[in-house]
VEXROFI-724583 format. One record per residue (C-alpha): residue in one letter; x, y, z. Coordinates in steps of 0.25 Angstrom, whole numbers, plus 5000, padded with zeros to 4 digits. Each point is the difference from the previous one (the first is absolute). Last residue first. Layout:
BEGIN
AXYZ...
! end
This chain:
BEGIN
C527258544725R499449925012K499449904991L501449984993V500749985013H499049905005Q500049924987A501549995001V500149955015D499749864995Q501350004992Y500850015013E501149904998E500450064987L500250145006V499050104993E500250114991F499250114994F500750134997G498850054992I498550005001W499350094990G499050124999E499150054989R499150125000H498849984991G499950084987S499349894992E501349974993N500849995013V500550115008A501450035006K500150155005D499849975015D500949895000L499649905011I501049895005A499749895010V501349955004G500449855004R500749925010A500249875006V500849925010P500550115010I500549935012N499550045014G499049895002Q499649974986F499950144994A499350064988L500350134995V499250104992P500550134992W498950104997M500450094988R499450134995Y500250064987R500150144994N500250075013Q501550034997K500550035014N499249905008T500349884990G501550034999T500449915012Y499249894994L500650024986K501550015004T499849885010F499349924989A501150034990R501149965009E499349875002C499849984985E501550014999S500349895010V500649914989W499549854998V500949934990P500649905010D498749965007E500349945013R499650125009Y498850034991V498949985010S500850055012N500550134993A498650024996V499449995014E501150085006L499650124991F498750015008Q500749985013N500950124997I498850084996G499349975013R501350045008T500250134992D498550045003D500250144994P499449964987S498749995008K499049905005I500649874996Q498749915000I500049885009I499649854998E500249915012M500149854999
! end
């Protein structure tokens, strides 16, 4: 298993591999739509322009196959009640047969 970070919104190959994970996870789900995939692409490609939030997409590979993904998200304007900045993990999916990879992706995020 190898975990990588997509370094730039210009990394078309990395983004396509990132999107491939969700397509594989939800392939048999008749109600899944790829709307959030377009949202990810729009948000990630806009991160350098808006400077409000930052995103660090992470991919896990088994051999050459992307099997899990997640994104660490930090919004510079989001703070909790104590005034501390908040961040999230989003776009998290793991192929069913690779559940053991999930904790590694979460830790990397």
